[in-house]
The first five atom37 places (N, CA, C, CB, O) and aatype in JSON, in Angstrom:
{
  "aatype": [12, 2, 14, 9, 11, 6, 9, 14, 13, 18, 10, 7, 16, 10, 19, 0, 15, 7, 16, 0, 15, 16, 3, 0, 9, 3, 10, 16, 15, 9, 0, 2, 6, 18, 1, 13, 15, 19, 5, 18, 16, 19, 16, 3, 9, 7, 3, 7, 16, 0, 16, 9, 16, 10, 6, 0, 10, 4, 15, 2, 3, 7, 9, 2, 18, 19, 0, 18, 7, 16, 14, 9, 9, 16, 15, 15, 19, 19, 0, 0, 0, 4, 10, 14, 3, 16, 13, 16, 14, 14, 10, 4, 1, 13, 12, 11, 10, 1, 0, 16, 6, 16, 16, 7, 0, 7, 16, 10, 11, 0, 19, 9, 16, 7, 19, 10, 4, 9, 5],
  "atom_mask": [
    [1, 1, 1, 1, 1],
    [1, 1, 1, 1, 1],
    [1, 1, 1, 1, 1],
    [1, 1, 1, 1, 1],
    [1, 1, 1, 1, 1],
    [1, 1, 1, 1, 1],
    [1, 1, 1, 1, 1],
    [1, 1, 1, 1, 1],
    [1, 1, 1, 1, 1],
    [1, 1, 1, 1, 1],
    [1, 1, 1, 1, 1],
    [1, 1, 1, 0, 1],
    [1, 1, 1, 1, 1],
    [1, 1, 1, 1, 1],
    [1, 1, 1, 1, 1],
    [1, 1, 1, 1, 1],
    [1, 1, 1, 1, 1],
    [1, 1, 1, 0, 1],
    [1, 1, 1, 1, 1],
    [1, 1, 1, 1, 1],
    [1, 1, 1, 1, 1],
    [1, 1, 1, 1, 1],
    [1, 1, 1, 1, 1],
    [1, 1, 1, 1, 1],
    [1, 1, 1, 1, 1],
    [1, 1, 1, 1, 1],
    [1, 1, 1, 1, 1],
    [1, 1, 1, 1, 1],
    [1, 1, 1, 1, 1],
    [1, 1, 1, 1, 1],
    [1, 1, 1, 1, 1],
    [1, 1, 1, 1, 1],
    [1, 1, 1, 1, 1],
    [1, 1, 1, 1, 1],
    [1, 1, 1, 1, 1],
    [1, 1, 1, 1, 1],
    [1, 1, 1, 1, 1],
    [1, 1, 1, 1, 1],
    [1, 1, 1, 1, 1],
    [1, 1, 1, 1, 1],
    [1, 1, 1, 1, 1],
    [1, 1, 1, 1, 1],
    [1, 1, 1, 1, 1],
    [1, 1, 1, 1, 1],
    [1, 1, 1, 1, 1],
    [1, 1, 1, 0, 1],
    [1, 1, 1, 1, 1],
    [1, 1, 1, 0, 1],
    [1, 1, 1, 1, 1],
    [1, 1, 1, 1, 1],
    [1, 1, 1, 1, 1],
    [1, 1, 1, 1, 1],
    [1, 1, 1, 1, 1],
    [1, 1, 1, 1, 1],
    [1, 1, 1, 1, 1],
    [1, 1, 1, 1, 1],
    [1, 1, 1, 1, 1],
    [1, 1, 1, 1, 1],
    [1, 1, 1, 1, 1],
    [1, 1, 1, 1, 1],
    [1, 1, 1, 1, 1],
    [1, 1, 1, 0, 1],
    [1, 1, 1, 1, 1],
    [1, 1, 1, 1, 1],
    [1, 1, 1, 1, 1],
    [1, 1, 1, 1, 1],
    [1, 1, 1, 1, 1],
    [1, 1, 1, 1, 1],
    [1, 1, 1, 0, 1],
    [1, 1, 1, 1, 1],
    [1, 1, 1, 1, 1],
    [1, 1, 1, 1, 1],
    [1, 1, 1, 1, 1],
    [1, 1, 1, 1, 1],
    [1, 1, 1, 1, 1],
    [1, 1, 1, 1, 1],
    [1, 1, 1, 1, 1],
    [1, 1, 1, 1, 1],
    [1, 1, 1, 1, 1],
    [1, 1, 1, 1, 1],
    [1, 1, 1, 1, 1],
    [1, 1, 1, 1, 1],
    [1, 1, 1, 1, 1],
    [1, 1, 1, 1, 1],
    [1, 1, 1, 1, 1],
    [1, 1, 1, 1, 1],
    [1, 1, 1, 1, 1],
    [1, 1, 1, 1, 1],
    [1, 1, 1, 1, 1],
    [1, 1, 1, 1, 1],
    [1, 1, 1, 1, 1],
    [1, 1, 1, 1, 1],
    [1, 1, 1, 1, 1],
    [1, 1, 1, 1, 1],
    [1, 1, 1, 1, 1],
    [1, 1, 1, 1, 1],
    [1, 1, 1, 1, 1],
    [1, 1, 1, 1, 1],
    [1, 1, 1, 1, 1],
    [1, 1, 1, 1, 1],
    [1, 1, 1, 1, 1],
    [1, 1, 1, 1, 1],
    [1, 1, 1, 1, 1],
    [1, 1, 1, 0, 1],
    [1, 1, 1, 1, 1],
    [1, 1, 1, 0, 1],
    [1, 1, 1, 1, 1],
    [1, 1, 1, 1, 1],
    [1, 1, 1, 1, 1],
    [1, 1, 1, 1, 1],
    [1, 1, 1, 1, 1],
    [1, 1, 1, 1, 1],
    [1, 1, 1, 1, 1],
    [1, 1, 1, 0, 1],
    [1, 1, 1, 1, 1],
    [1, 1, 1, 1, 1],
    [1, 1, 1, 1, 1],
    [1, 1, 1, 1, 1],
    [1, 1, 1, 1, 1]
  ],
  "atom_positions": [
    [[-76.32, 110.03, 8.94], [-77.42, 109.9, 9.88], [-76.89, 109.35, 11.19], [-78.53, 108.99, 9.31], [-76.01, 108.48, 11.2]],
    [[-77.4, 109.83, 12.28], [-76.97, 109.4, 13.61], [-77.56, 108.03, 13.95], [-77.38, 110.43, 14.67], [-78.67, 107.71, 13.51]],
    [[-76.83, 107.24, 14.74], [-77.4, 105.97, 15.19], [-78.58, 106.22, 16.13], [-76.33, 105.11, 15.89], [-78.71, 107.29, 16.71]],
    [[-79.42, 105.22, 16.25], [-80.59, 105.33, 17.13], [-80.18, 104.94, 18.55], [-81.76, 104.42, 16.62], [-79.55, 103.91, 18.77]],
    [[-80.55, 105.78, 19.49], [-80.32, 105.53, 20.91], [-81.64, 105.05, 21.5], [-79.79, 106.81, 21.65], [-82.66, 105.74, 21.37]],
    [[-81.65, 103.9, 22.15], [-82.85, 103.36, 22.77], [-82.77, 103.53, 24.28], [-83.05, 101.87, 22.4], [-81.78, 103.16, 24.91]],
    [[-83.83, 104.09, 24.84], [-83.9, 104.29, 26.29], [-85.17, 103.63, 26.81], [-83.87, 105.82, 26.65], [-86.27, 104.14, 26.59]],
    [[-85.04, 102.49, 27.5], [-86.23, 101.86, 28.07], [-86.77, 102.69, 29.22], [-85.91, 100.43, 28.54], [-86.02, 103.37, 29.91]],
    [[-88.09, 102.64, 29.42], [-88.67, 103.36, 30.54], [-89.78, 102.54, 31.18], [-89.2, 104.72, 30.1], [-90.36, 101.65, 30.57]],
    [[-90.06, 102.89, 32.43], [-91.1, 102.24, 33.22], [-91.85, 103.35, 33.94], [-90.5, 101.19, 34.24], [-91.26, 104.14, 34.68]],
    [[-93.15, 103.41, 33.73], [-93.96, 104.46, 34.36], [-94.72, 103.94, 35.57], [-94.93, 105.04, 33.36], [-95.47, 104.7, 36.2]],
    [[-94.54, 102.69, 35.91], [-95.2, 102.16, 37.1], [-96.66, 101.84, 36.86], [0.0, 0.0, 0.0], [-97.11, 101.75, 35.72]],
    [[-97.38, 101.66, 37.96], [-98.8, 101.33, 37.89], [-99.61, 102.6, 37.99], [-99.19, 100.35, 39.0], [-99.51, 103.35, 38.96]],
    [[-100.4, 102.83, 36.99], [-101.25, 104.02, 36.91], [-102.66, 103.62, 37.32], [-101.23, 104.64, 35.47], [-103.22, 102.68, 36.76]],
    [[-103.23, 104.31, 38.29], [-104.6, 104.05, 38.73], [-105.53, 105.11, 38.14], [-104.7, 104.03, 40.29], [-105.07, 106.06, 37.51]],
    [[-106.82, 104.94, 38.35], [-107.79, 105.9, 37.84], [-107.43, 107.31, 38.28], [-109.21, 105.55, 38.32], [-107.19, 107.56, 39.46]],
    [[-107.39, 108.23, 37.34], [-107.04, 109.64, 37.55], [-105.6, 109.84, 38.03], [-107.98, 110.26, 38.56], [-105.27, 110.9, 38.56]],
    [[-104.76, 108.82, 37.85], [-103.38, 108.91, 38.32], [-102.43, 109.49, 37.29], [0.0, 0.0, 0.0], [-102.76, 109.59, 36.1]],
    [[-101.24, 109.86, 37.76], [-100.18, 110.4, 36.91], [-98.86, 109.76, 37.31], [-100.11, 111.95, 37.01], [-98.6, 109.56, 38.5]],
    [[-98.02, 109.45, 36.33], [-96.69, 108.89, 36.59], [-95.72, 109.47, 35.59], [-96.7, 107.34, 36.53], [-96.07, 109.71, 34.43]],
    [[-94.47, 109.69, 36.03], [-93.43, 110.24, 35.15], [-92.18, 109.38, 35.2], [-93.1, 111.7, 35.54], [-91.91, 108.72, 36.2]],
    [[-91.41, 109.41, 34.13], [-90.12, 108.74, 34.1], [-89.09, 109.6, 34.84], [-89.66, 108.46, 32.65], [-89.36, 110.75, 35.18]],
    [[-87.94, 109.03, 35.06], [-86.8, 109.83, 35.53], [-86.39, 110.77, 34.4], [-85.6, 108.91, 35.98], [-86.8, 110.59, 33.26]],
    [[-85.58, 111.75, 34.73], [-85.1, 112.69, 33.72], [-84.19, 111.98, 32.72], [-84.34, 113.87, 34.38], [-83.39, 111.13, 33.09]],
    [[-84.34, 112.33, 31.46], [-83.5, 111.81, 30.39], [-82.62, 112.96, 29.92], [-84.36, 111.23, 29.2], [-83.12, 113.98, 29.45]],
    [[-81.31, 112.8, 30.06], [-80.36, 113.85, 29.67], [-80.13, 113.74, 28.17], [-78.99, 113.71, 30.46], [-79.58, 112.76, 27.68]],
    [[-80.56, 114.75, 27.44], [-80.46, 114.74, 25.98], [-79.18, 115.39, 25.45], [-81.65, 115.44, 25.39], [-78.95, 115.37, 24.25]],
    [[-78.36, 115.96, 26.31], [-77.22, 116.75, 25.85], [-76.19, 115.95, 25.06], [-76.55, 117.39, 27.02], [-75.51, 116.52, 24.2]],
    [[-76.04, 114.67, 25.33], [-75.04, 113.89, 24.6], [-75.65, 112.79, 23.75], [-74.07, 113.29, 25.57], [-74.93, 111.94, 23.23]],
    [[-76.97, 112.8, 23.6], [-77.62, 111.71, 22.87], [-77.74, 111.98, 21.38], [-78.99, 111.47, 23.43], [-77.4, 111.12, 20.56]],
    [[-78.21, 113.15, 21.01], [-78.49, 113.38, 19.59], [-78.45, 114.86, 19.27], [-79.85, 112.8, 19.21], [-78.62, 115.7, 20.16]],
    [[-78.23, 115.16, 18.02], [-78.27, 116.55, 17.61], [-79.43, 116.86, 16.68], [-76.98, 116.92, 16.95], [-79.75, 118.03, 16.47]],
    [[-80.06, 115.86, 16.13], [-81.19, 116.09, 15.24], [-82.54, 115.94, 15.96], [-81.13, 115.14, 14.07], [-83.54, 116.49, 15.5]],
    [[-82.56, 115.23, 17.03], [-83.74, 115.07, 17.85], [-84.97, 114.59, 17.09], [-84.06, 116.35, 18.52], [-85.99, 115.28, 17.02]],
    [[-84.86, 113.42, 16.53], [-86.03, 112.72, 15.99], [-86.4, 111.69, 17.03], [-85.73, 112.05, 14.57], [-85.58, 110.87, 17.43]],
    [[-87.64, 111.72, 17.47], [-88.08, 110.87, 18.57], [-89.19, 109.93, 18.12], [-88.56, 111.71, 19.74], [-90.03, 110.28, 17.3]],
    [[-89.17, 108.73, 18.67], [-90.32, 107.85, 18.57], [-90.43, 107.11, 19.9], [-90.2, 106.85, 17.36], [-89.43, 106.89, 20.59]],
    [[-91.64, 106.75, 20.23], [-91.85, 106.03, 21.49], [-92.79, 104.88, 21.21], [-92.42, 106.98, 22.6], [-93.77, 105.02, 20.47]],
    [[-92.5, 103.75, 21.81], [-93.39, 102.61, 21.74], [-93.59, 102.15, 23.17], [-92.82, 101.46, 20.83], [-92.63, 101.89, 23.89]],
    [[-94.85, 102.06, 23.57], [-95.1, 101.64, 24.95], [-96.18, 100.59, 24.99], [-95.48, 102.84, 25.81], [-97.01, 100.48, 24.08]],
    [[-96.17, 99.82, 26.06], [-97.12, 98.75, 26.26], [-97.88, 99.01, 27.56], [-96.41, 97.37, 26.29], [-97.3, 99.35, 28.58]],
    [[-99.19, 98.84, 27.48], [-100.06, 98.98, 28.64], [-100.58, 97.59, 28.99], [-101.25, 99.99, 28.36], [-101.21, 96.94, 28.16]],
    [[-100.31, 97.14, 30.21], [-100.76, 95.81, 30.63], [-101.38, 95.88, 32.02], [-99.58, 94.82, 30.63], [-101.36, 96.92, 32.67]],
    [[-101.95, 94.76, 32.46], [-102.5, 94.59, 33.79], [-103.59, 95.62, 34.09], [-101.4, 94.7, 34.83], [-103.55, 96.33, 35.1]],
    [[-104.56, 95.67, 33.21], [-105.64, 96.63, 33.39], [-106.73, 96.0, 34.25], [-106.21, 97.09, 32.02], [-107.2, 94.9, 33.97]],
    [[-107.12, 96.72, 35.3], [-108.19, 96.24, 36.18], [-109.55, 96.48, 35.54], [0.0, 0.0, 0.0], [-109.69, 96.42, 34.32]],
    [[-110.55, 96.76, 36.35], [-111.9, 96.99, 35.84], [-111.98, 98.32, 35.12], [-112.92, 96.94, 36.98], [-111.47, 99.33, 35.62]],
    [[-112.6, 98.34, 33.96], [-112.81, 99.58, 33.24], [-111.87, 99.74, 32.06], [0.0, 0.0, 0.0], [-111.01, 98.91, 31.81]],
    [[-112.06, 100.83, 31.35], [-111.25, 101.16, 30.19], [-110.36, 102.35, 30.53], [-112.12, 101.46, 28.95], [-110.86, 103.41, 30.91]],
    [[-109.06, 102.17, 30.39], [-108.13, 103.26, 30.68], [-108.04, 104.19, 29.48], [-106.73, 102.7, 31.03], [-107.95, 103.74, 28.34]],
    [[-108.07, 105.47, 29.73], [-107.76, 106.46, 28.71], [-106.46, 107.12, 29.15], [-108.93, 107.53, 28.52], [-106.43, 107.84, 30.15]],
    [[-105.4, 106.86, 28.41], [-104.07, 107.29, 28.82], [-103.54, 108.35, 27.85], [-103.1, 106.1, 28.88], [-103.57, 108.17, 26.64]],
    [[-103.06, 109.44, 28.41], [-102.38, 110.47, 27.65], [-100.9, 110.4, 27.99], [-102.98, 111.89, 27.95], [-100.52, 110.46, 29.16]],
    [[-100.07, 110.28, 26.96], [-98.63, 110.25, 27.15], [-98.06, 111.53, 26.55], [-97.99, 108.99, 26.48], [-98.34, 111.87, 25.4]],
    [[-97.27, 112.25, 27.35], [-96.71, 113.51, 26.86], [-95.26, 113.65, 27.29], [-97.53, 114.69, 27.37], [-94.81, 113.02, 28.24]],
    [[-94.54, 114.5, 26.56], [-93.16, 114.81, 26.89], [-93.11, 116.1, 27.69], [-92.3, 114.92, 25.62], [-93.8, 117.07, 27.38]],
    [[-92.28, 116.08, 28.73], [-92.03, 117.28, 29.53], [-90.6, 117.71, 29.25], [-92.26, 117.01, 31.06], [-89.69, 116.88, 29.28]],
    [[-90.39, 118.98, 28.98], [-89.06, 119.48, 28.61], [-88.52, 120.43, 29.67], [-89.11, 120.2, 27.25], [-89.28, 121.12, 30.35]],
    [[-87.18, 120.44, 29.81], [-86.52, 121.31, 30.77], [-85.12, 121.66, 30.27], [-86.45, 120.63, 32.16], [-84.47, 120.84, 29.61]],
    [[-84.67, 122.85, 30.58], [-83.29, 123.22, 30.3], [-82.44, 123.23, 31.55], [-83.24, 124.57, 29.64], [-81.21, 123.24, 31.46]],
    [[-83.06, 123.23, 32.73], [-82.29, 123.24, 33.97], [-82.35, 121.91, 34.73], [-82.77, 124.36, 34.87], [-81.66, 121.74, 35.73]],
    [[-83.18, 120.97, 34.26], [-83.3, 119.68, 34.93], [-84.13, 119.72, 36.19], [0.0, 0.0, 0.0], [-84.22, 118.71, 36.9]],
    [[-84.74, 120.86, 36.49], [-85.55, 121.02, 37.7], [-87.0, 121.34, 37.34], [-84.97, 122.12, 38.6], [-87.93, 120.69, 37.82]],
    [[-87.19, 122.34, 36.5], [-88.52, 122.79, 36.1], [-88.89, 122.2, 34.74], [-88.58, 124.34, 36.06], [-88.21, 122.45, 33.75]],
    [[-89.96, 121.42, 34.72], [-90.38, 120.74, 33.49], [-91.72, 121.3, 33.03], [-90.49, 119.22, 33.71], [-92.6, 121.6, 33.84]],
    [[-91.85, 121.45, 31.71], [-93.07, 121.98, 31.11], [-93.49, 121.06, 29.98], [-92.85, 123.44, 30.59], [-92.66, 120.63, 29.18]],
    [[-94.79, 120.74, 29.92], [-95.31, 119.97, 28.79], [-95.15, 120.8, 27.54], [-96.81, 119.57, 29.01], [-95.43, 121.99, 27.53]],
    [[-94.69, 120.17, 26.47], [-94.37, 120.95, 25.28], [-95.59, 121.28, 24.43], [-93.38, 120.21, 24.44], [-95.44, 121.91, 23.38]],
    [[-96.76, 120.9, 24.83], [-97.96, 121.36, 24.13], [-98.86, 120.26, 23.62], [0.0, 0.0, 0.0], [-100.02, 120.19, 24.02]],
    [[-98.37, 119.42, 22.76], [-99.2, 118.4, 22.15], [-98.88, 117.04, 22.75], [-99.01, 118.38, 20.62], [-97.72, 116.64, 22.74]],
    [[-99.88, 116.31, 23.28], [-99.61, 114.97, 23.79], [-99.05, 114.08, 22.68], [-100.88, 114.35, 24.39], [-99.42, 114.22, 21.52]],
    [[-98.18, 113.17, 23.05], [-97.64, 112.22, 22.08], [-98.79, 111.35, 21.57], [-96.52, 111.34, 22.71], [-98.92, 111.12, 20.37]],
    [[-99.61, 110.89, 22.49], [-100.75, 110.06, 22.11], [-101.78, 110.06, 23.23], [-100.3, 108.6, 21.78], [-101.42, 110.13, 24.41]],
    [[-103.04, 109.99, 22.87], [-104.12, 109.75, 23.82], [-104.88, 108.55, 23.3], [-105.06, 111.02, 23.99], [-105.34, 108.55, 22.16]],
    [[-105.01, 107.52, 24.12], [-105.6, 106.28, 23.65], [-106.46, 105.65, 24.72], [-104.52, 105.32, 23.2], [-106.11, 105.67, 25.9]],
    [[-107.58, 105.08, 24.31], [-108.41, 104.27, 25.2], [-108.04, 102.82, 24.97], [-109.94, 104.52, 24.96], [-108.06, 102.34, 23.84]],
    [[-107.7, 102.14, 26.03], [-107.3, 100.74, 25.92], [-108.13, 99.89, 26.86], [-105.8, 100.57, 26.22], [-108.39, 100.28, 28.0]],
    [[-108.54, 98.73, 26.38], [-109.34, 97.83, 27.18], [-108.51, 96.63, 27.62], [-110.58, 97.37, 26.41], [-108.8, 96.01, 28.64]],
    [[-107.5, 96.31, 26.87], [-106.62, 95.19, 27.18], [-105.2, 95.61, 26.86], [-107.02, 93.9, 26.38], [-104.94, 96.77, 26.51]],
    [[-104.28, 94.67, 26.98], [-102.88, 94.98, 26.68], [-102.78, 95.59, 25.29], [-102.0, 93.72, 26.79], [-103.43, 95.14, 24.35]],
    [[-101.96, 96.61, 25.17], [-101.81, 97.3, 23.89], [-100.37, 97.71, 23.69], [-102.73, 98.52, 23.82], [-99.66, 98.01, 24.65]],
    [[-99.95, 97.72, 22.45], [-98.63, 98.2, 22.09], [-98.86, 99.36, 21.13], [-97.72, 97.06, 21.45], [-99.31, 99.16, 20.01]],
    [[-98.55, 100.56, 21.57], [-98.93, 101.75, 20.84], [-97.71, 102.58, 20.45], [-99.89, 102.59, 21.67], [-97.19, 103.32, 21.28]],
    [[-97.23, 102.47, 19.19], [-96.09, 103.28, 18.79], [-96.53, 104.65, 18.28], [-95.28, 102.56, 17.72], [-97.63, 104.79, 17.75]],
    [[-95.68, 105.65, 18.44], [-95.97, 106.96, 17.88], [-94.68, 107.76, 17.79], [-97.01, 107.71, 18.73], [-93.71, 107.46, 18.49]],
    [[-94.67, 108.78, 16.94], [-93.52, 109.67, 16.81], [-93.93, 111.06, 17.26], [-92.99, 109.69, 15.34], [-95.11, 111.41, 17.24]],
    [[-92.94, 111.86, 17.67], [-93.22, 113.21, 18.13], [-91.98, 114.06, 18.0], [-93.73, 113.2, 19.58], [-90.87, 113.54, 17.88]],
    [[-92.16, 115.37, 18.02], [-91.05, 116.3, 17.9], [-91.17, 117.38, 18.97], [-91.02, 116.94, 16.49], [-91.83, 118.39, 18.75]],
    [[-90.55, 117.17, 20.12], [-90.57, 118.2, 21.16], [-89.6, 119.32, 20.79], [-90.2, 117.61, 22.55], [-88.76, 119.13, 19.91]],
    [[-89.7, 120.47, 21.43], [-88.73, 121.53, 21.16], [-87.35, 121.13, 21.68], [-89.19, 122.88, 21.8], [-87.24, 120.21, 22.5]],
    [[-86.35, 121.8, 21.22], [-85.0, 121.54, 21.68], [-84.91, 121.81, 23.18], [-83.98, 122.41, 20.9], [-85.28, 122.89, 23.64]],
    [[-84.42, 120.84, 23.93], [-84.26, 121.0, 25.37], [-83.14, 120.08, 25.85], [-85.58, 120.7, 26.12], [-82.77, 119.14, 25.15]],
    [[-82.62, 120.37, 27.03], [-81.51, 119.58, 27.59], [-82.0, 118.31, 28.28], [-80.72, 120.42, 28.57], [-81.31, 117.29, 28.24]],
    [[-83.17, 118.37, 28.9], [-83.69, 117.23, 29.65], [-85.15, 116.99, 29.27], [-83.56, 117.47, 31.18], [-85.86, 117.92, 28.89]],
    [[-85.57, 115.73, 29.37], [-86.95, 115.4, 29.05], [-87.42, 114.29, 29.99], [-87.1, 114.97, 27.57], [-86.64, 113.44, 30.41]],
    [[-88.7, 114.32, 30.31], [-89.37, 113.23, 31.01], [-90.59, 112.86, 30.18], [-89.77, 113.64, 32.49], [-91.11, 113.69, 29.44]],
    [[-91.04, 111.62, 30.32], [-92.31, 111.21, 29.75], [-93.3, 111.1, 30.9], [-92.19, 109.84, 28.96], [-92.97, 110.58, 31.97]],
    [[-94.52, 111.6, 30.69], [-95.54, 111.56, 31.74], [-96.81, 110.94, 31.16], [-95.84, 112.99, 32.3], [-97.26, 111.31, 30.08]],
    [[-97.36, 109.99, 31.9], [-98.63, 109.37, 31.53], [-99.69, 109.79, 32.54], [-98.51, 107.81, 31.48], [-99.43, 109.85, 33.74]],
    [[-100.88, 110.08, 32.04], [-102.0, 110.48, 32.88], [-103.21, 109.65, 32.47], [-102.3, 112.0, 32.76], [-103.53, 109.55, 31.29]],
    [[-103.88, 109.08, 33.45], [-105.13, 108.35, 33.19], [-106.26, 109.33, 33.44], [-105.27, 107.06, 34.1], [-106.31, 109.96, 34.5]],
    [[-107.19, 109.46, 32.49], [-108.18, 110.53, 32.56], [-109.63, 110.09, 32.76], [-108.11, 111.32, 31.33], [-110.51, 110.95, 32.84]],
    [[-109.91, 108.79, 32.85], [-111.32, 108.41, 33.05], [-111.75, 108.59, 34.5], [-111.54, 106.97, 32.62], [-112.88, 108.97, 34.77]],
    [[-110.84, 108.31, 35.42], [-111.12, 108.5, 36.83], [-112.2, 107.62, 37.39], [0.0, 0.0, 0.0], [-112.88, 108.01, 38.34]],
    [[-112.39, 106.42, 36.84], [-113.49, 105.57, 37.3], [-113.0, 104.16, 37.62], [-114.59, 105.52, 36.25], [-112.04, 103.67, 37.04]],
    [[-113.68, 103.53, 38.56], [-113.48, 102.12, 38.83], [-112.19, 101.77, 39.53], [0.0, 0.0, 0.0], [-111.5, 102.63, 40.07]],
    [[-111.89, 100.48, 39.51], [-110.67, 99.97, 40.12], [-109.61, 99.78, 39.05], [-110.95, 98.64, 40.86], [-108.83, 98.82, 39.08]],
    [[-109.59, 100.67, 38.14], [-108.69, 100.65, 37.01], [-107.24, 100.71, 37.43], [-109.0, 101.78, 36.08], [-106.89, 101.44, 38.36]],
    [[-106.39, 99.94, 36.76], [-104.96, 100.09, 36.93], [-104.28, 99.66, 35.64], [-104.44, 99.26, 38.14], [-104.76, 98.76, 34.94]],
    [[-103.16, 100.3, 35.34], [-102.44, 100.0, 34.11], [-100.95, 100.11, 34.38], [-102.87, 100.93, 32.96], [-100.5, 101.09, 34.98]],
    [[-100.18, 99.14, 33.94], [-98.73, 99.17, 34.06], [-98.19, 99.57, 32.69], [-98.15, 97.77, 34.53], [-98.54, 98.97, 31.68]],
    [[-97.34, 100.59, 32.68], [-96.86, 101.13, 31.41], [-95.34, 101.0, 31.34], [-97.28, 102.61, 31.24], [-94.62, 101.49, 32.21]],
    [[-94.86, 100.33, 30.3], [-93.44, 100.21, 30.03], [-93.22, 100.55, 28.56], [-92.91, 98.79, 30.37], [-94.16, 100.52, 27.77]],
    [[-91.99, 100.87, 28.19], [-91.76, 101.16, 26.78], [-90.32, 101.48, 26.47], [0.0, 0.0, 0.0], [-89.43, 101.33, 27.31]],
    [[-90.11, 101.93, 25.23], [-88.8, 102.32, 24.75], [-88.92, 103.64, 24.01], [-88.19, 101.23, 23.85], [-89.75, 103.79, 23.12]],
    [[-88.08, 104.57, 24.4], [-87.97, 105.85, 23.69], [-86.78, 105.72, 22.76], [-87.81, 107.08, 24.7], [-85.68, 105.37, 23.2]],
    [[-86.97, 106.0, 21.48], [-85.89, 105.96, 20.51], [-85.58, 107.38, 20.05], [-86.25, 105.05, 19.29], [-86.49, 108.15, 19.73]],
    [[-84.3, 107.72, 20.03], [-83.88, 109.06, 19.65], [-82.83, 108.94, 18.56], [-83.34, 109.85, 20.88], [-81.9, 108.14, 18.66]],
    [[-82.99, 109.76, 17.52], [-82.0, 109.78, 16.45], [-81.72, 111.2, 16.05], [-82.46, 108.95, 15.25], [-80.91, 111.45, 15.16]]
  ]
}
């Protein structure tokens, strides 16, 4: 079994109806089995309840990214939350994580940080 590679990420401050993405993650030398898990924390939420969708974007050229289909997780959070989940994107050379806030209301804001684990 391959060792687990941990990649911390920061998605910044997400506002109502906002979107944020990580930098590109080069998967070419990380793993050959591609088992993924992600654990992220949502903090500093302003007024309202954030509904956050976290998804993986895949690319083979490092320029054009496409969502692989199924969001990793969609969650409504009212306070700080630590939300782990596993996912299996298709084989690709590069990946980004993208968070989208979908309620679009109020003075909502959420800071998202986490760790992507790959084995």
